[in-house]
C-alpha positions in Angstrom: -9.9 -14.5 -36.8 -10.8 -17.5 -35.2 -8.5 -20.1 -32.9 -9.3 -23.2 -32.4 -8.3 -25.1 -29.0 -8.9 -27.7 -26.6 -9.7 -27.9 -23.5 -10.1 -30.8 -21.0 -13.3 -29.9 -18.2 -15.1 -31.6 -16.0 -17.9 -33.5 -16.8 -20.8 -31.1 -14.5 -18.3 -28.2 -16.3 -19.0 -30.0 -19.5 -22.7 -31.6 -18.3 -23.4 -27.0 -17.0 -22.8 -25.8 -20.3 -23.9 -27.6 -22.8 -27.6 -27.2 -19.9 -26.4 -22.8 -20.5 -26.2 -23.9 -24.5 -29.7 -25.5 -24.3 -31.2 -23.0 -22.1 -30.4 -20.1 -24.3 -30.1 -21.1 -27.7 -26.8 -20.7 -28.1 -23.7 -22.8 -29.8 -21.1 -23.6 -26.7 -18.8 -21.2 -28.2 -20.8 -18.9 -28.1 -21.1 -19.2 -24.3 -17.9 -19.8 -23.3 -16.9 -16.4 -25.9 -19.8 -14.5 -23.5 -18.5 -15.6 -19.8 -14.9 -14.9 -21.4 -16.0 -11.0 -22.4 -18.2 -10.3 -19.1 -15.0 -11.9 -17.1 -12.6 -9.4 -18.9 -15.1 -6.5 -18.1 -15.0 -7.6 -14.5 -11.4 -7.0 -14.2 -11.0 -4.1 -16.0 -13.7 -2.0 -14.5 -11.9 -3.5 -11.2 -8.5 -2.0 -12.6 -9.4 0.9 -12.9 -11.6 1.5 -9.6 -8.4 1.1 -7.8 -6.1 3.8 -10.4 -8.6 6.1 -9.4 -8.5 5.1 -5.6 -4.9 5.7 -6.4 -4.8 9.1 -7.1 -7.7 10.0 -5.4 -5.1 11.7 -2.4 -2.8 12.3 -4.5 -3.8 16.2 -4.8 -4.8 16.0 -1.4 -2.7 19.3 1.0 -1.9 21.0 -1.9 -3.6 23.9 -1.5 -4.5 25.0 2.5 -8.0 24.2 3.1 -9.3 27.9 4.6 -8.1 29.1 1.2 -10.6 30.7 -1.5 -11.1 31.2 -5.0 -10.7 35.0 -4.5 -6.9 35.2 -2.5 -6.0 32.9 -5.0 -6.8 35.7 -7.9 -6.0 38.4 -6.4 -2.4 36.9 -5.2 -2.3 35.9 -8.7 -2.8 39.5 -9.7 0.6 40.0 -8.4 
């Protein structure tokens, strides 16, 4: 679905957009769409990384460092 919006741009920004469109042989709206999609992808990736970093310490300390798999198996058999 396409929606029409009206934006006010600085003249220098408009000139840059026109030049990008010419160089890339694309329509101006394609350039805007692609740049927005690219920026959103970067933001989402940073958000996911931040979430993973927050989770990284959650499980530390649950199992003592000197615990082995063999000792866990031996204790679970009892």
